[in-house]
FIKOLZA-1660 file (N, C-alpha, C; in steps of 0.1 Angstrom, whole numbers, plus 5000, padded with zeros to 4 digits):
% residues 239
   i   px   py   pz ch aa at
   1 5482 6446 6927  A  X  N
   1 5483 6447 6914  A  X CA
   1 5481 6433 6907  A  X  C
   2 5472 6432 6899  A  X  N
   2 5473 6420 6890  A  X CA
   2 5479 6420 6878  A  X  C
   3 5487 6413 6871  A  X  N
   3 5492 6414 6856  A  X CA
   3 5484 6407 6849  A  X  C
   4 5481 6416 6839  A  X  N
   4 5472 6408 6828  A  X CA
   4 5480 6405 6812  A  X  C
   5 5471 6393 6809  A  X  N
   5 5474 6393 6796  A  X CA
   5 5469 6403 6785  A  X  C
   6 5473 6403 6772  A  X  N
   6 5465 6416 6765  A  X CA
   6 5453 6408 6765  A  X  C
   7 5450 6395 6762  A  X  N
   7 5436 6390 6758  A  X CA
   7 5431 6391 6769  A  X  C
   8 5434 6389 6782  A  X  N
   8 5427 6392 6795  A  X CA
   8 5422 6408 6795  A  X  C
   9 5432 6415 6789  A  X  N
   9 5424 6432 6793  A  X CA
   9 5417 6433 6781  A  X  C
  10 5415 6424 6771  A  X  N
  10 5403 6427 6764  A  X CA
  10 5391 6421 6769  A  X  C
  11 5390 6410 6775  A  X  N
  11 5379 6404 6782  A  X CA
  11 5375 6411 6791  A  X  C
  12 5386 6419 6800  A  X  N
  12 5379 6428 6812  A  X CA
  12 5376 6440 6808  A  X  C
  13 5380 6445 6796  A  X  N
  13 5376 6458 6792  A  X CA
  13 5360 6459 6786  A  X  C
  14 5360 6449 6779  A  X  N
  14 5345 6443 6775  A  X CA
  14 5336 6442 6785  A  X  C
  15 5339 6435 6798  A  X  N
  15 5332 6435 6808  A  X CA
  15 5328 6448 6816  A  X  C
  16 5339 6459 6817  A  X  N
  16 5341 6472 6823  A  X CA
  16 5327 6479 6814  A  X  C
  17 5330 6479 6803  A  X  N
  17 5325 6485 6795  A  X CA
  17 5310 6485 6790  A  X  C
  18 5304 6471 6796  A  X  N
  18 5293 6466 6788  A  X CA
  18 5280 6476 6790  A  X  C
  19 5278 6482 6801  A  X  N
  19 5269 6492 6802  A  X CA
  19 5266 6507 6799  A  X  C
  20 5281 6509 6791  A  X  N
  20 5279 6522 6788  A  X CA
  20 5280 6523 6774  A  X  C
  21 5270 6534 6770  A  X  N
  21 5264 6537 6757  A  X CA
  21 5277 6540 6747  A  X  C
  22 5289 6547 6751  A  X  N
  22 5296 6548 6745  A  X CA
  22 5309 6541 6750  A  X  C
  23 5319 6535 6743  A  X  N
  23 5329 6527 6748  A  X CA
  23 5344 6536 6740  A  X  C
  24 5354 6536 6750  A  X  N
  24 5363 6542 6746  A  X CA
  24 5375 6535 6754  A  X  C
  25 5389 6535 6742  A  X  N
  25 5399 6530 6749  A  X CA
  25 5408 6542 6748  A  X  C
  26 5413 6545 6757  A  X  N
  26 5425 6558 6756  A  X CA
  26 5436 6549 6758  A  X  C
  27 5446 6553 6747  A  X  N
  27 5460 6547 6747  A  X CA
  27 5472 6559 6747  A  X  C
  28 5482 6559 6756  A  X  N
  28 5491 6567 6755  A  X CA
  28 5502 6567 6740  A  X  C
  29 5508 6573 6738  A  X  N
  29 5522 6571 6727  A  X CA
  29 5533 6569 6734  A  X  C
  30 5541 6575 6738  A  X  N
  30 5553 6573 6744  A  X CA
  30 5555 6562 6755  A  X  C
  31 5564 6550 6752  A  X  N
  31 5567 6540 6759  A  X CA
  31 5552 6533 6762  A  X  C
  32 5541 6533 6757  A  X  N
  32 5529 6528 6756  A  X CA
  32 5526 6521 6743  A  X  C
  33 5519 6528 6734  A  X  N
  33 5520 6524 6721  A  X CA
  33 5533 6523 6712  A  X  C
  34 5542 6530 6715  A  X  N
  34 5553 6532 6709  A  X CA
  34 5566 6530 6720  A  X  C
  35 5575 6520 6713  A  X  N
  35 5588 6517 6720  A  X CA
  35 5597 6530 6716  A  X  C
  36 5604 6537 6727  A  X  N
  36 5611 6547 6722  A  X CA
  36 5625 6545 6723  A  X  C
  37 5632 6535 6724  A  X  N
  37 5644 6531 6726  A  X CA
  37 5652 6539 6714  A  X  C
  38 5645 6535 6701  A  X  N
  38 5654 6538 6691  A  X CA
  38 5657 6552 6690  A  X  C
  39 5647 6560 6694  A  X  N
  39 5646 6577 6695  A  X CA
  39 5658 6578 6704  A  X  C
  40 5658 6574 6714  A  X  N
  40 5667 6575 6727  A  X CA
  40 5682 6572 6725  A  X  C
  41 5683 6561 6718  A  X  N
  41 5698 6555 6710  A  X CA
  41 5704 6565 6701  A  X  C
  42 5695 6570 6692  A  X  N
  42 5699 6579 6681  A  X CA
  42 5707 6591 6688  A  X  C
  43 5699 6597 6700  A  X  N
  43 5704 6607 6703  A  X CA
  43 5715 6607 6711  A  X  C
  44 5715 6596 6719  A  X  N
  44 5727 6593 6729  A  X CA
  44 5736 6590 6720  A  X  C
  45 5739 6583 6710  A  X  N
  45 5749 6581 6699  A  X CA
  45 5753 6595 6692  A  X  C
  46 5744 6605 6688  A  X  N
  46 5753 6618 6684  A  X CA
  46 5757 6624 6695  A  X  C
  47 5753 6622 6707  A  X  N
  47 5761 6630 6716  A  X CA
  47 5773 6623 6720  A  X  C
  48 5773 6611 6721  A  X  N
  48 5787 6604 6723  A  X CA
  48 5795 6608 6712  A  X  C
  49 5791 6610 6700  A  X  N
  49 5802 6610 6686  A  X CA
  49 5805 6628 6685  A  X  C
  50 5801 6634 6696  A  X  N
  50 5807 6650 6694  A  X CA
  50 5817 6651 6702  A  X  C
  51 5827 6656 6694  A  X  N
  51 5840 6661 6700  A  X CA
  51 5841 6670 6712  A  X  C
  52 5831 6679 6713  A  X  N
  52 5829 6684 6722  A  X CA
  52 5825 6676 6735  A  X  C
  53 5817 6666 6736  A  X  N
  53 5811 6662 6744  A  X CA
  53 5822 6651 6754  A  X  C
  54 5832 6645 6739  A  X  N
  54 5840 6635 6742  A  X CA
  54 5852 6638 6751  A  X  C
  55 5853 6651 6751  A  X  N
  55 5863 6662 6756  A  X CA
  55 5861 6661 6770  A  X  C
  56 5844 6664 6775  A  X  N
  56 5841 6671 6785  A  X CA
  56 5836 6658 6795  A  X  C
  57 5831 6647 6786  A  X  N
  57 5827 6636 6794  A  X CA
  57 5832 6625 6788  A  X  C
  58 5845 6620 6789  A  X  N
  58 5852 6610 6778  A  X CA
  58 5847 6594 6783  A  X  C
  59 5845 6593 6798  A  X  N
  59 5839 6582 6800  A  X CA
  59 5827 6580 6798  A  X  C
  60 5813 6590 6800  A  X  N
  60 5803 6589 6795  A  X CA
  60 5800 6584 6783  A  X  C
  61 5807 6591 6772  A  X  N
  61 5805 6593 6757  A  X CA
  61 5809 6577 6754  A  X  C
  62 5821 6573 6759  A  X  N
  62 5826 6561 6756  A  X CA
  62 5818 6550 6759  A  X  C
  63 5811 6550 6772  A  X  N
  63 5801 6542 6773  A  X CA
  63 5787 6542 6765  A  X  C
  64 5784 6554 6763  A  X  N
  64 5772 6555 6751  A  X CA
  64 5774 6549 6741  A  X  C
  65 5785 6549 6733  A  X  N
  65 5788 6546 6722  A  X CA
  65 5781 6530 6717  A  X  C
  66 5783 6522 6730  A  X  N
  66 5777 6508 6728  A  X CA
  66 5762 6505 6737  A  X  C
  67 5755 6517 6737  A  X  N
  67 5741 6514 6744  A  X CA
  67 5733 6507 6735  A  X  C
  68 5725 6497 6740  A  X  N
  68 5714 6490 6729  A  X CA
  68 5700 6490 6740  A  X  C
  69 5689 6488 6731  A  X  N
  69 5678 6487 6738  A  X CA
  69 5677 6481 6753  A  X  C
  70 5684 6470 6756  A  X  N
  70 5687 6462 6765  A  X CA
  70 5689 6473 6780  A  X  C
  71 5697 6483 6775  A  X  N
  71 5704 6494 6787  A  X CA
  71 5694 6504 6789  A  X  C
  72 5679 6504 6784  A  X  N
  72 5672 6516 6784  A  X CA
  72 5665 6516 6796  A  X  C
  73 5666 6529 6802  A  X  N
  73 5658 6533 6816  A  X CA
  73 5654 6547 6811  A  X  C
  74 5645 6552 6823  A  X  N
  74 5637 6565 6820  A  X CA
  74 5649 6575 6820  A  X  C
  75 5660 6575 6828  A  X  N
  75 5669 6589 6831  A  X CA
  75 5682 6583 6824  A  X  C
  76 5690 6592 6815  A  X  N
  76 5702 6590 6811  A  X CA
  76 5713 6583 6822  A  X  C
  77 5713 6590 6835  A  X  N
  77 5722 6583 6843  A  X CA
  77 5720 6569 6847  A  X  C
  78 5707 6565 6848  A  X  N
  78 5703 6550 6849  A  X CA
  78 5706 6544 6841  A  X  C
  79 5708 6546 6825  A  X  N
  79 5714 6540 6813  A  X CA
  79 5726 6533 6814  A  X  C
  80 5733 6546 6817  A  X  N
  80 5747 6544 6820  A  X CA
  80 5751 6535 6832  A  X  C
  81 5744 6537 6843  A  X  N
  81 5747 6526 6853  A  X CA
  81 5744 6512 6850  A  X  C
  82 5733 6512 6839  A  X  N
  82 5729 6496 6834  A  X CA
  82 5742 6493 6825  A  X  C
  83 5747 6503 6818  A  X  N
  83 5761 6498 6809  A  X CA
  83 5771 6488 6821  A  X  C
  84 5773 6499 6832  A  X  N
  84 5782 6495 6839  A  X CA
  84 5790 6506 6848  A  X  C
  85 5785 6517 6840  A  X  N
  85 5796 6530 6846  A  X CA
  85 5789 6536 6860  A  X  C
  86 5796 6532 6872  A  X  N
  86 5792 6539 6882  A  X CA
  86 5799 6551 6886  A  X  C
  87 5809 6557 6883  A  X  N
  87 5809 6571 6885  A  X CA
  87 5808 6581 6872  A  X  C
  88 5798 6589 6876  A  X  N
  88 5791 6599 6864  A  X CA
  88 5794 6611 6868  A  X  C
  89 5799 6621 6858  A  X  N
  89 5801 6633 6861  A  X CA
  89 5793 6642 6865  A  X  C
  90 5793 6650 6875  A  X  N
  90 5782 6659 6880  A  X CA
  90 5775 6668 6869  A  X  C
  91 5782 6671 6862  A  X  N
  91 5774 6678 6851  A  X CA
  91 5767 6674 6838  A  X  C
  92 5769 6659 6839  A  X  N
  92 5767 6651 6827  A  X CA
  92 5754 6654 6826  A  X  C
  93 5741 6650 6837  A  X  N
  93 5729 6652 6834  A  X CA
  93 5722 6664 6829  A  X  C
  94 5729 6676 6836  A  X  N
  94 5723 6691 6831  A  X CA
  94 5728 6692 6814  A  X  C
  95 5739 6688 6810  A  X  N
  95 5743 6690 6797  A  X CA
  95 5737 6681 6786  A  X  C
  96 5735 6669 6792  A  X  N
  96 5728 6659 6783  A  X CA
  96 5715 6664 6782  A  X  C
  97 5708 6668 6792  A  X  N
  97 5694 6673 6791  A  X CA
  97 5693 6682 6781  A  X  C
  98 5700 6693 6782  A  X  N
  98 5699 6703 6772  A  X CA
  98 5699 6700 6757  A  X  C
  99 5710 6691 6754  A  X  N
  99 5712 6686 6742  A  X CA
  99 5702 6677 6736  A  X  C
 100 5694 6667 6747  A  X  N
 100 5687 6660 6744  A  X CA
 100 5671 6662 6741  A  X  C
 101 5667 6675 6748  A  X  N
 101 5653 6679 6750  A  X CA
 101 5650 6684 6737  A  X  C
 102 5657 6695 6730  A  X  N
 102 5649 6696 6719  A  X CA
 102 5650 6687 6704  A  X  C
 103 5656 6676 6708  A  X  N
 103 5656 6665 6698  A  X CA
 103 5647 6655 6699  A  X  C
 104 5644 6650 6711  A  X  N
 104 5634 6642 6717  A  X CA
 104 5621 6647 6715  A  X  C
 105 5619 6659 6715  A  X  N
 105 5606 6664 6715  A  X CA
 105 5604 6674 6703  A  X  C
 106 5606 6663 6691  A  X  N
 106 5608 6671 6681  A  X CA
 106 5600 6661 6667  A  X  C
 107 5597 6665 6659  A  X  N
 107 5590 6657 6647  A  X CA
 107 5602 6648 6642  A  X  C
 108 5612 6652 6639  A  X  N
 108 5623 6646 6631  A  X CA
 108 5629 6632 6637  A  X  C
 109 5629 6631 6650  A  X  N
 109 5635 6619 6656  A  X CA
 109 5624 6609 6656  A  X  C
 110 5610 6611 6654  A  X  N
 110 5602 6604 6657  A  X CA
 110 5602 6590 6650  A  X  C
 111 5608 6591 6636  A  X  N
 111 5611 6580 6626  A  X CA
 111 5619 6571 6633  A  X  C
 112 5621 6570 6645  A  X  N
 112 5632 6560 6651  A  X CA
 112 5622 6552 6660  A  X  C
 113 5611 6556 6663  A  X  N
 113 5603 6550 6672  A  X CA
 113 5597 6536 6664  A  X  C
 114 5594 6526 6673  A  X  N
 114 5588 6512 6669  A  X CA
 114 5576 6510 6677  A  X  C
 115 5566 6508 6668  A  X  N
 115 5550 6504 6673  A  X CA
 115 5551 6491 6683  A  X  C
 116 5546 6491 6691  A  X  N
 116 5547 6478 6699  A  X CA
 116 5545 6468 6692  A  X  C
 117 5548 6457 6690  A  X  N
 117 5542 6443 6689  A  X CA
 117 5531 6440 6692  A  X  C
 118 5522 6438 6683  A  X  N
 118 5508 6432 6687  A  X CA
 118 5497 6444 6691  A  X  C
 119 5502 6456 6689  A  X  N
 119 5493 6469 6692  A  X CA
 119 5481 6468 6680  A  X  C
 120 5486 6468 6671  A  X  N
 120 5475 6469 6660  A  X CA
 120 5465 6459 6659  A  X  C
 121 5468 6447 6663  A  X  N
 121 5458 6435 6665  A  X CA
 121 5449 6439 6676  A  X  C
 122 5459 6443 6688  A  X  N
 122 5452 6448 6698  A  X CA
 122 5441 6454 6702  A  X  C
 123 5443 6467 6693  A  X  N
 123 5433 6477 6691  A  X CA
 123 5423 6475 6681  A  X  C
 124 5427 6466 6671  A  X  N
 124 5415 6463 6663  A  X CA
 124 5404 6450 6670  A  X  C
 125 5409 6446 6679  A  X  N
 125 5400 6434 6687  A  X CA
 125 5393 6445 6696  A  X  C
 126 5399 6454 6703  A  X  N
 126 5389 6465 6710  A  X CA
 126 5377 6472 6701  A  X  C
 127 5379 6475 6689  A  X  N
 127 5371 6480 6681  A  X CA
 127 5363 6468 6675  A  X  C
 128 5367 6458 6675  A  X  N
 128 5355 6447 6670  A  X CA
 128 5342 6448 6678  A  X  C
 129 5347 6449 6694  A  X  N
 129 5336 6451 6703  A  X CA
 129 5332 6464 6707  A  X  C
 130 5331 6471 6700  A  X  N
 130 5326 6486 6701  A  X CA
 130 5330 6497 6703  A  X  C
 131 5346 6496 6707  A  X  N
 131 5353 6506 6714  A  X CA
 131 5360 6514 6703  A  X  C
 132 5358 6527 6706  A  X  N
 132 5368 6537 6699  A  X CA
 132 5380 6540 6703  A  X  C
 133 5389 6542 6695  A  X  N
 133 5403 6542 6701  A  X CA
 133 5408 6556 6700  A  X  C
 134 5413 6560 6711  A  X  N
 134 5416 6575 6712  A  X CA
 134 5430 6575 6719  A  X  C
 135 5440 6581 6711  A  X  N
 135 5452 6583 6715  A  X CA
 135 5454 6596 6720  A  X  C
 136 5459 6594 6734  A  X  N
 136 5461 6608 6744  A  X CA
 136 5473 6607 6750  A  X  C
 137 5481 6619 6743  A  X  N
 137 5496 6618 6747  A  X CA
 137 5501 6633 6752  A  X  C
 138 5510 6634 6760  A  X  N
 138 5517 6647 6765  A  X CA
 138 5526 6652 6757  A  X  C
 139 5525 6644 6741  A  X  N
 139 5534 6652 6732  A  X CA
 139 5527 6666 6728  A  X  C
 140 5534 6675 6725  A  X  N
 140 5528 6689 6725  A  X CA
 140 5523 6692 6708  A  X  C
 141 5513 6699 6705  A  X  N
 141 5511 6705 6691  A  X CA
 141 5523 6709 6682  A  X  C
 142 5530 6719 6692  A  X  N
 142 5536 6729 6687  A  X CA
 142 5551 6723 6683  A  X  C
 143 5556 6712 6688  A  X  N
 143 5572 6707 6688  A  X CA
 143 5567 6691 6680  A  X  C
 144 5555 6687 6682  A  X  N
 144 5554 6672 6677  A  X CA
 144 5543 6670 6670  A  X  C
 145 5534 6677 6670  A  X  N
 145 5520 6674 6660  A  X CA
 145 5520 6666 6649  A  X  C
 146 5529 6673 6636  A  X  N
 146 5529 6668 6622  A  X CA
 146 5537 6656 6624  A  X  C
 147 5543 6655 6631  A  X  N
 147 5555 6643 6631  A  X CA
 147 5548 6633 6639  A  X  C
 148 5539 6636 6649  A  X  N
 148 5530 6625 6656  A  X CA
 148 5519 6619 6643  A  X  C
 149 5515 6628 6639  A  X  N
 149 5502 6626 6628  A  X CA
 149 5508 6615 6619  A  X  C
 150 5520 6620 6611  A  X  N
 150 5528 6609 6603  A  X CA
 150 5532 6600 6606  A  X  C
 151 5534 6598 6619  A  X  N
 151 5540 6584 6623  A  X CA
 151 5531 6573 6629  A  X  C
 152 5517 6580 6628  A  X  N
 152 5509 6571 6635  A  X CA
 152 5502 6565 6617  A  X  C
 153 5503 6574 6607  A  X  N
 153 5498 6569 6594  A  X CA
 153 5505 6560 6590  A  X  C
 154 5520 6563 6593  A  X  N
 154 5531 6554 6588  A  X CA
 154 5530 6542 6590  A  X  C
 155 5524 6542 6602  A  X  N
 155 5523 6524 6610  A  X CA
 155 5508 6518 6610  A  X  C
 156 5501 6524 6602  A  X  N
 156 5487 6525 6600  A  X CA
 156 5480 6522 6612  A  X  C
 157 5483 6533 6620  A  X  N
 157 5476 6530 6637  A  X CA
 157 5464 6543 6635  A  X  C
 158 5464 6550 6627  A  X  N
 158 5455 6564 6627  A  X CA
 158 5445 6560 6614  A  X  C
 159 5435 6550 6616  A  X  N
 159 5429 6547 6606  A  X CA
 159 5413 6558 6606  A  X  C
 160 5406 6553 6598  A  X  N
 160 5394 6559 6601  A  X CA
 160 5386 6557 6614  A  X  C
 161 5380 6566 6621  A  X  N
 161 5373 6566 6636  A  X CA
 161 5379 6566 6650  A  X  C
 162 5395 6568 6644  A  X  N
 162 5402 6569 6655  A  X CA
 162 5409 6584 6657  A  X  C
 163 5411 6585 6670  A  X  N
 163 5412 6604 6673  A  X CA
 163 5426 6604 6680  A  X  C
 164 5431 6614 6677  A  X  N
 164 5445 6619 6681  A  X CA
 164 5445 6631 6692  A  X  C
 165 5448 6632 6703  A  X  N
 165 5446 6643 6711  A  X CA
 165 5458 6647 6716  A  X  C
 166 5468 6657 6711  A  X  N
 166 5476 6663 6716  A  X CA
 166 5477 6673 6728  A  X  C
 167 5487 6675 6736  A  X  N
 167 5488 6687 6743  A  X CA
 167 5487 6701 6737  A  X  C
 168 5478 6711 6741  A  X  N
 168 5479 6721 6729  A  X CA
 168 5492 6730 6735  A  X  C
 169 5497 6725 6746  A  X  N
 169 5510 6736 6745  A  X CA
 169 5520 6730 6758  A  X  C
 170 5531 6729 6756  A  X  N
 170 5541 6723 6765  A  X CA
 170 5539 6728 6778  A  X  C
 171 5536 6740 6782  A  X  N
 171 5535 6746 6794  A  X CA
 171 5524 6736 6803  A  X  C
 172 5514 6731 6801  A  X  N
 172 5505 6723 6807  A  X CA
 172 5512 6710 6812  A  X  C
 173 5510 6708 6826  A  X  N
 173 5519 6692 6829  A  X CA
 173 5510 6682 6823  A  X  C
 174 5517 6670 6823  A  X  N
 174 5509 6660 6816  A  X CA
 174 5497 6654 6823  A  X  C
 175 5497 6652 6836  A  X  N
 175 5486 6644 6844  A  X CA
 175 5475 6656 6845  A  X  C
 176 5477 6668 6844  A  X  N
 176 5465 6676 6844  A  X CA
 176 5458 6680 6834  A  X  C
 177 5466 6676 6821  A  X  N
 177 5459 6678 6806  A  X CA
 177 5454 6663 6806  A  X  C
 178 5459 6653 6808  A  X  N
 178 5454 6640 6806  A  X CA
 178 5439 6638 6817  A  X  C
 179 5440 6646 6827  A  X  N
 179 5429 6642 6836  A  X CA
 179 5418 6656 6831  A  X  C
 180 5421 6664 6824  A  X  N
 180 5410 6672 6816  A  X CA
 180 5404 6666 6805  A  X  C
 181 5413 6659 6796  A  X  N
 181 5407 6653 6788  A  X CA
 181 5396 6641 6791  A  X  C
 182 5401 6633 6802  A  X  N
 182 5394 6626 6805  A  X CA
 182 5382 6625 6809  A  X  C
 183 5383 6639 6820  A  X  N
 183 5366 6642 6823  A  X CA
 183 5358 6648 6811  A  X  C
 184 5362 6652 6800  A  X  N
 184 5355 6654 6790  A  X CA
 184 5351 6643 6780  A  X  C
 185 5361 6631 6780  A  X  N
 185 5352 6619 6773  A  X CA
 185 5345 6611 6782  A  X  C
 186 5342 6612 6795  A  X  N
 186 5334 6606 6803  A  X CA
 186 5320 6612 6803  A  X  C
 187 5317 6622 6795  A  X  N
 187 5305 6626 6794  A  X CA
 187 5297 6618 6786  A  X  C
 188 5284 6621 6785  A  X  N
 188 5274 6614 6779  A  X CA
 188 5277 6601 6777  A  X  C
 189 5273 6594 6790  A  X  N
 189 5272 6581 6794  A  X CA
 189 5287 6570 6790  A  X  C
 190 5299 6576 6789  A  X  N
 190 5309 6570 6781  A  X CA
 190 5317 6565 6792  A  X  C
 191 5320 6551 6789  A  X  N
 191 5331 6545 6801  A  X CA
 191 5341 6543 6792  A  X  C
 192 5354 6543 6799  A  X  N
 192 5367 6543 6793  A  X CA
 192 5380 6532 6800  A  X  C
 193 5385 6528 6791  A  X  N
 193 5397 6521 6795  A  X CA
 193 5408 6527 6791  A  X  C
 194 5417 6531 6799  A  X  N
 194 5429 6541 6798  A  X CA
 194 5442 6530 6802  A  X  C
 195 5449 6532 6789  A  X  N
 195 5463 6524 6791  A  X CA
 195 5472 6536 6792  A  X  C
 196 5484 6534 6800  A  X  N
 196 5494 6546 6801  A  X CA
 196 5506 6539 6810  A  X  C
 197 5519 6541 6806  A  X  N
 197 5530 6538 6813  A  X CA
 197 5535 6548 6824  A  X  C
 198 5528 6559 6823  A  X  N
 198 5528 6568 6836  A  X CA
 198 5523 6565 6846  A  X  C
 199 5526 6561 6857  A  X  N
 199 5520 6557 6872  A  X CA
 199 5510 6573 6877  A  X  C
 200 5518 6585 6873  A  X  N
 200 5515 6591 6877  A  X CA
 200 5501 6599 6873  A  X  C
 201 5500 6597 6857  A  X  N
 201 5489 6600 6851  A  X CA
 201 5476 6592 6857  A  X  C
 202 5481 6577 6856  A  X  N
 202 5470 6569 6860  A  X CA
 202 5464 6567 6874  A  X  C
 203 5473 6574 6885  A  X  N
 203 5468 6576 6898  A  X CA
 203 5458 6585 6897  A  X  C
 204 5459 6598 6891  A  X  N
 204 5453 6609 6897  A  X CA
 204 5440 6605 6887  A  X  C
 205 5437 6599 6877  A  X  N
 205 5424 6594 6872  A  X CA
 205 5419 6586 6881  A  X  C
 206 5427 6572 6885  A  X  N
 206 5418 6565 6895  A  X CA
 206 5411 6574 6906  A  X  C
 207 5417 6580 6913  A  X  N
 207 5413 6587 6924  A  X CA
 207 5400 6595 6923  A  X  C
 208 5399 6600 6908  A  X  N
 208 5386 6609 6906  A  X CA
 208 5377 6602 6909  A  X  C
 209 5373 6589 6907  A  X  N
 209 5363 6580 6908  A  X CA
 209 5354 6582 6896  A  X  C
 210 5363 6584 6883  A  X  N
 210 5353 6582 6872  A  X CA
 210 5353 6568 6866  A  X  C
 211 5344 6568 6856  A  X  N
 211 5339 6556 6851  A  X CA
 211 5351 6552 6839  A  X  C
 212 5363 6549 6850  A  X  N
 212 5378 6545 6835  A  X CA
 212 5382 6534 6846  A  X  C
 213 5387 6523 6837  A  X  N
 213 5393 6515 6841  A  X CA
 213 5410 6518 6836  A  X  C
 214 5419 6521 6847  A  X  N
 214 5433 6526 6844  A  X CA
 214 5440 6511 6844  A  X  C
 215 5447 6511 6834  A  X  N
 215 5457 6499 6833  A  X CA
 215 5473 6504 6830  A  X  C
 216 5481 6501 6838  A  X  N
 216 5495 6504 6840  A  X CA
 216 5502 6493 6827  A  X  C
 217 5507 6504 6819  A  X  N
 217 5516 6495 6808  A  X CA
 217 5530 6496 6814  A  X  C
 218 5533 6486 6817  A  X  N
 218 5549 6484 6826  A  X CA
 218 5561 6483 6815  A  X  C
 219 5567 6494 6811  A  X  N
 219 5578 6497 6805  A  X CA
 219 5587 6503 6812  A  X  C
 220 5591 6518 6806  A  X  N
 220 5599 6526 6816  A  X CA
 220 5588 6537 6821  A  X  C
 221 5590 6542 6831  A  X  N
 221 5583 6555 6835  A  X CA
 221 5594 6565 6844  A  X  C
 222 5588 6578 6847  A  X  N
 222 5595 6587 6852  A  X CA
 222 5598 6585 6867  A  X  C
 223 5592 6576 6873  A  X  N
 223 5591 6575 6888  A  X CA
 223 5587 6587 6895  A  X  C
 224 5581 6595 6892  A  X  N
 224 5574 6605 6900  A  X CA
 224 5564 6602 6907  A  X  C
 225 5556 6587 6904  A  X  N
 225 5549 6583 6914  A  X CA
 225 5550 6567 6910  A  X  C
 226 5550 6556 6918  A  X  N
 226 5546 6545 6915  A  X CA
 226 5529 6542 6914  A  X  C
 227 5526 6530 6907  A  X  N
 227 5514 6527 6905  A  X CA
 227 5505 6524 6917  A  X  C
 228 5494 6530 6919  A  X  N
 228 5483 6527 6932  A  X CA
 228 5485 6509 6931  A  X  C
 229 5485 6501 6941  A  X  N
 229 5481 6487 6944  A  X CA
 229 5465 6484 6935  A  X  C
 230 5458 6492 6933  A  X  N
 230 5442 6489 6931  A  X CA
 230 5449 6487 6914  A  X  C
 231 5456 6495 6908  A  X  N
 231 5457 6495 6893  A  X CA
 231 5460 6480 6887  A  X  C
 232 5457 6477 6873  A  X  N
 232 5457 6463 6867  A  X CA
 232 5471 6467 6860  A  X  C
 233 5478 6459 6856  A  X  N
 233 5491 6459 6849  A  X CA
 233 5489 6453 6837  A  X  C
 234 5497 6455 6825  A  X  N
 234 5498 6449 6814  A  X CA
 234 5514 6450 6808  A  X  C
 235 5521 6439 6802  A  X  N
 235 5533 6441 6798  A  X CA
 235 5535 6442 6783  A  X  C
 236 5526 6438 6777  A  X  N
 236 5522 6435 6762  A  X CA
 236 5511 6435 6756  A  X  C
 237 5512 6440 6744  A  X  N
 237 5498 6439 6737  A  X CA
 237 5495 6426 6724  A  X  C
 238 5507 6419 6728  A  X  N
 238 5503 6405 6720  A  X CA
 238 5493 6398 6724  A  X  C
 239 5484 6394 6716  A  X  N
 239 5471 6383 6718  A  X CA
 239 5475 6370 6721  A  X  C
% end
C-alpha cells in the first residue's frame, strides 16, 4: 500500500480518469468526509451521566466522562482500553450498543460531526478537473435522510452538481449497497475514484475489476476486513 498526500491523490485521479468520458469522485461520509468523534463523545457522555448506567457500570461510566477525540476507536470497548480501563464488565458492550444505536443512527446527533479539514478545497480541486462529486453513504434514508442533507448544506458541501446517495433501507448491508451503486455509476464510459474508510467496501469493489480507483481513507473502521495491499491510502484531505 502506498500512502498518498491529498495533492498526489488529485494528480493520480486526473491520470486515472483521463480517458473516461464521465469522471466521478465517490466519497463516503462517516469517518471519511466527516469526523464523527463529536457524535460519539456526545453519546458516550450521555451514557456516562445516566444514573442507571452509573449503577450498572461504575468503572466504565467514570472512565467515559473523561473521553476525548484522542481516545476514539471504532468499538466502545477499545475506546475504554485507550483510556486505560483494562477490566470491562461483560454486559457493557450489549447494553451500550442498545443505548447508542438509535442515537448514532439518527438525524439529531449529526450536528456534532465535523467536516474533515481540507475536504471542501479537495473536492473543488477535483471538480476543476471535470470530476463530478457523489456522496455515497451507508446511512439509510429512514433514519438519517433529512439530517444528512441538512448537514451537507450547513457545511457548504452539497453544492450544485453534487449528488447524495443514501441506502434505501437499513436492512441492506453496506458493501452490497455500495457495490450495486458503483456498478450503476460505471455505466456509459464512466470512471470512478472511490474514497472510503471501510476496507470491506473497498475490497469488494476492487475485486470486481471495474474502472474504479479505490482509495482507503485511513481513520477508524470496523475491522471486518483489512485493506488489500493493492489499495492506495490517504490520511487527510489537506492539499
